[in-house]
N, C-alpha and C positions, 0 to 999 in steps of 0.2 A: 830545235827547228824554228826558223823565223819566217814570218810572212811579210810581204811588202805592205807598207802602210796603205790602208784603204782597200786592200784586197778582200774579196768575199770571205776567204777563210779567216782572215784577221778579224773582220767584223763579226763573223759567226762565233769565233772563240771569245771575243769580248762580251758579246751578248750572253753567252752561256755562263761566263764567270759572274757577270752582274746578276743573272737570274739565280745562280747558286747562292750568292751573297744575300740577296733579298730573301730567299727561301730560308737560309739559316737564321737571319734576323727575325723573320716571322715566327719560326719555330721557337726561338728563345722567348719571344714575347708571349706566345701561347702558354709555354711552360710557366713563365713568370706569373701570368694571370691565374693559372691553375693553383700554383703555390699560394698566392695571395688569397684566393677564394677559400682554399682549405684552411688557412690560418684564421681567417675571419670567422668561418663557420665553426671551427673548433672553439674559438674564443667565446662565441655566443652560446654554444651548446654546453660548455663546461662552467659557465658563470651564470649568476643571476643578479638582477638589479634590485637594489634595496635602498632605502633612505637611511642615512646614518643618523641615529637618534641624538648624537652629540654635536654634529655640525649642520644637520639639515640638508646635506648634499646627497645627490643620487650617486651610487657607486655600483660597479660590477665586481662582485666578490665570488670566490669559489670556496672560501673557508668559513666555518662557523666560529664564533668567539671561543668556544671550547677547544676547537682545533688550533686556533692561534695560541691559546694559553699552553697547550701541550707542546707545540713547536718551540715556544720560548723556553719552557722548562727543560726540554731536551738539549737545547743549545747552551744553557746557563753555565754548566761546568766548563765546557769547551771555551767559552768566551773568557771566563776567569783565567783559565790556564794560558790562553793566548797572550794575555796582558800581565802575566807574572803572578797571578793569584790576587787575593784581596790585600788591601793596604794594611800594614801591620799595626797602625794606630787605631785602637778601639775608639778613642775620642773623636778622631776624624770620621770614622765610619758612622758613629752615632750622629754626628752633625748632618751628614748626608741623609741618614734615615729620618732625622727630625724634620728637616726642610721638605724632603719628599713626602713624608707622611702628612704634613700640614697642607701641602698642595693638593693631596688626594682627599683628605677628610673634609676640607672646606669648600669643595667645588663639585661640579658635575661628575668628576672622576669617581666620586664615592658611590654614584648610582650605577656605575658600569659593572659588568661582570668580571673585569680584568683584575688579576692578582698582582698588584704593583709591588715590586721589590727593588730596592736601590742598592747598587754595588759600587763601592769605591775601590778601584783597581790599583795595584801596586806600581804599575808602569809610570815612571817619572820622565820618560823621554817623548812619548807619543801624546800629543795634545788631541784628545778625542772625547766624545760622549755619544752614546747611541742607545737605541731602544730595540729590543726584540719584540716580536709579536706577542701580545698577551700581557705585557706589563713588566718585563725584566728590563731595568734601566741601569746603564753603566756610565761612570765618569772616571777618567784616568787621574792619577795623582798629578800628572804633568799639567792638566787643565785646572784641577782643583786648587793647586798652589798659586795659580795666577789670579784667581778670583779674590776680589778685595773685600767683599762683605757678603752677608747672608742673602741679600736681595739678588746679587749676581749669581749666586749658587741656585737660587730659586728660578732665575731666568733660564739657566741651562737645563735644570730638571723639568721645569714647566714646558719647555720646548719639546723635550723628549716624551713627556706624558702626552703632549699634543699629537705626536706621531701615532701613539697607541690608540688614542680615542678616535682619531681620524682614519684609522685602519690603513695607513699608508703602505705598510709591508704587505698586507693581504691584497690590497689593490694592485701593487706592483707585481706580486707573484702571479696574479691572475692575468696580467698583461704581458708577461715575459714571452709567452709563446707567440702572441700576436706580434710583438716587436721583432722577434727572431724571424717570423714568417715574412714580415715586410722587408727586412734586410736581405733574406734569401731571394725574395722575388726581384728586388732591385739588382742584386748581383747577377742573377740569371738573365735578366733582360739586357744587360749591357756587355756581357762577355761569355764566350764559350769556355774559357779557361777555368777549370775547377778551383785552382788555387786563388785566382783573382776573384772568383765568385765568393769564396769564403772570406777573403779580406774585405771586400766591399760590404758583404752581409754583416760582418762584425762591426765595421765602421758605422754603418747605418743604424744598427741596433744600439750601439753605444751612444750615438748622438740623440736618438729618440729617447732612450731610457734615462740618459743624464738630464736632458731637458725636463723630462717628466719628474725626476727626483728633485730638481731645483724648485719646481712649483710646489712640491710638498714642503720644502723648507720654508718658503714664504708663508704657507698655510699654517705650519706649526708655530711660526713666530706669532701669528695672530692668536692662536689658541693659547699658547703659553703666556702671552701678555694678559689675556682675560683670566686665566687661572691665577696668575700672580695678584691681579687686582682683587679677585674674589676671596683670596686667602690672606689679604692684608699686606702683601709685599708691594713694593714700588715697581711697576712694570717698566719705568724708565731705565731701570738697571739693565734691561736687555740691550740698551744702546752701549752700556759699559762693556758687556760681554762681547759685542761685535767689535768694539775698539780693541779689546784684548786680542781677539783673533786676528784682526788687521795688523796689529803691531807684531804679533808672533810671526805672521807670514812675511813681514818685511825684514825680519831679522836673519833670514837665510832660508832654512828649510820650511816648506809650506806645511802647516799642520794637517794631519790626516783628515781632520774633521772638515777641511775646506776642499777636499778632492772632488766632491760632486755637489758642493754647495754654491749658492750665489756669492759673489764677492761681498765681504762685510760692509763695504761702503754702500752698496745697493740696498742691503738690508737695513742699514742705519737710516738711509733716506726714506725708505718705505715706512719704517717705524715712526719716524718723525712726522711724515706728511700724511699718512693714512691710518696706520694701526692705532697709535696712541690717541690721536684726536677722536677717532671713532669710539673710543672708550671713555671720552671725556677727560683725558689726562692732558694737562697743559705741558707743552714742551718748549723750553727756552733754548735759543740758539747759542 
């Protein structure tokens, strides 16, 4: 059925549809605010604020150090299996243990409750290094064989020790529910479609959490450089590590370690301009 333009019936129909649209939009916004409020309330109720004794920074955490250690130990075997097990060379594994042990014994890491253990993985294709909560630290053979000296190995391991001391994993786990809630609230506010809501929520959550993770990487560069200096390694070798990662990324496939990390060039610039000068280390161009 059609109505002549300007007829009372046409105007009434248009007003009704606009009212329905505004009502639907308002309902979505109300639901979005409720979701956001619940996520924020849950975050603050399930976490507590404390000062990290190794970084001096305030953090909201839901796990104790003992729980972090337990989580890392539970995942240790799975991580080894995922990367093909441990490297077959006892000599290479011993070198990783030696450098990692020196970084721990000579620094503030020795005063922490964490049980640091260093794993050289068999995988010769995936360029990666990572730390589990509580002190389990891994480096793949693919990255290990690219490192040119012991100082660069110390740069990689020191960075990962930095993640553990800064409790980045525990902090991110505490924040995951909040990030998911923000994403869901945004998705609900802009669309009635459930599928679209999920896609938008996922995208928002990814953007927030990835940015958050990149900040952690810069932070661990700072901690790792300080650990290197305190244990007698040259922290300028971290620049060499970033150059290796940059060159590996330019050769075709991006290293897995760079998937959520800042670009190596940005990290090099920050090391040269901020981190190393703050430690009193001279950097030549």
